[in-house]
C-alpha positions in Angstrom: -12.6 -28.2 151.2 -8.9 -28.0 152.0 -7.7 -24.9 153.9 -5.5 -22.6 151.7 -2.0 -23.1 152.1 0.3 -20.2 153.0 2.7 -19.6 150.0 6.3 -19.9 150.9 8.4 -16.9 150.5 11.1 -17.1 147.8 14.6 -15.8 148.5 17.4 -15.3 145.8 21.1 -15.5 147.0 23.5 -14.3 144.5 27.1 -15.0 146.0 30.3 -16.0 144.4 31.1 -18.7 147.2 29.3 -22.1 146.6 29.7 -23.0 150.4 27.9 -19.8 151.4 25.1 -20.8 149.0 24.9 -24.3 150.4 25.0 -23.0 154.0 22.2 -20.5 153.3 20.2 -23.1 151.4 20.1 -25.4 154.4 19.2 -22.6 156.9 16.6 -20.9 154.8 14.8 -24.1 153.6 14.8 -25.5 157.1 13.2 -22.1 158.2 10.4 -22.7 155.4 11.6 -20.6 152.6 12.0 -21.5 149.1 15.7 -20.8 147.8 17.5 -20.3 144.6 21.1 -19.1 144.3 23.6 -18.0 141.6 27.3 -17.5 141.7 27.8 -14.7 139.2 26.1 -11.4 138.6 24.9 -12.4 135.2 23.3 -15.6 136.3 21.7 -13.7 139.3 20.5 -11.0 137.1 19.0 -13.6 134.7 17.1 -15.3 137.7 16.0 -12.1 139.1 14.5 -11.0 135.8 12.9 -14.3 134.8 11.6 -15.8 138.1 9.6 -14.3 141.1 11.3 -13.7 144.4 10.3 -12.0 147.7 13.8 -11.0 148.7 17.3 -10.9 147.2 20.6 -11.3 149.1 23.8 -10.6 147.4 27.5 -10.4 147.8 29.6 -7.3 147.2 32.1 -8.7 144.5 31.6 -11.1 141.7 33.8 -12.4 139.0 31.8 -10.3 136.6 31.0 -7.3 138.5 29.8 -5.8 141.8 26.9 -6.0 143.9 26.4 -2.2 143.4 26.1 -2.8 139.7 23.7 -5.6 140.2 21.6 -3.7 142.5 21.2 -0.8 139.8 20.4 -3.4 137.2 17.7 -5.0 139.4 16.2 -1.6 140.5 15.8 -0.8 136.7 13.1 -3.4 136.6 11.9 -4.0 140.2 12.0 -1.0 142.6 10.2 -2.8 145.4 11.9 -6.1 146.2 14.0 -6.0 149.3 17.6 -6.4 148.8 20.3 -7.0 151.3 23.9 -7.2 150.9 25.3 -10.3 152.7 29.0 -10.0 152.4 32.5 -10.0 154.2 33.2 -6.6 152.7 33.4 -4.4 155.8 35.0 -1.1 154.5 32.9 1.7 155.7 33.1 3.3 152.2 31.6 0.3 150.7 28.9 -0.2 153.2 27.8 3.5 152.7 27.7 3.0 148.9 25.6 0.0 149.3 23.1 1.7 151.7 22.7 4.6 149.3 21.9 2.2 146.4 18.3 1.6 147.4 19.0 -1.6 149.5 17.3 -2.4 152.7 20.3 -3.7 154.7 23.8 -4.7 154.9 24.9 -7.8 156.8 28.5 -8.5 157.3 29.6 -12.0 157.4 29.8 -14.0 159.6 26.2 -13.4 160.8 24.5 -15.3 163.3 21.6 -17.7 162.0 19.0 -16.2 164.3 19.9 -12.7 163.3 19.7 -13.5 159.6 16.3 -15.1 160.0 14.8 -12.3 162.2 16.1 -9.7 159.7 14.8 -11.3 156.6 11.5 -12.1 158.2 10.9 -8.5 159.1 10.8 -7.8 155.4 9.3 -11.1 154.2 6.4 -11.0 156.5 5.4 -7.6 155.6 5.3 -8.4 151.8 1.9 -9.5 150.1 2.1 -12.7 148.3 
């Protein structure tokens, strides 16, 4: 009998910058996570609704809305999934708005790879598969 394989945790990145998506794709898949990405709020919301993820990373601004709006939409159907902002937006007002919108954290780009992995693993390792 084969031993049960541990299910890979799935991360969704919603970021308007394709280079950021590619960089995190490399980092997170190398670290053993499954990864999906979207570049607009609408595409990210569609993925979040139709697929199963263990954590969501999102940008602050999109061509079709904001991360604050997206968080509200996601929370309307999933109140438990960890959500982190991963953005260059560093205005204190926006950081506070984001942290009050039921997210678990706010990472300001650039972020060191080790710090991203440590932060995300704290939430991913505690979630049941």
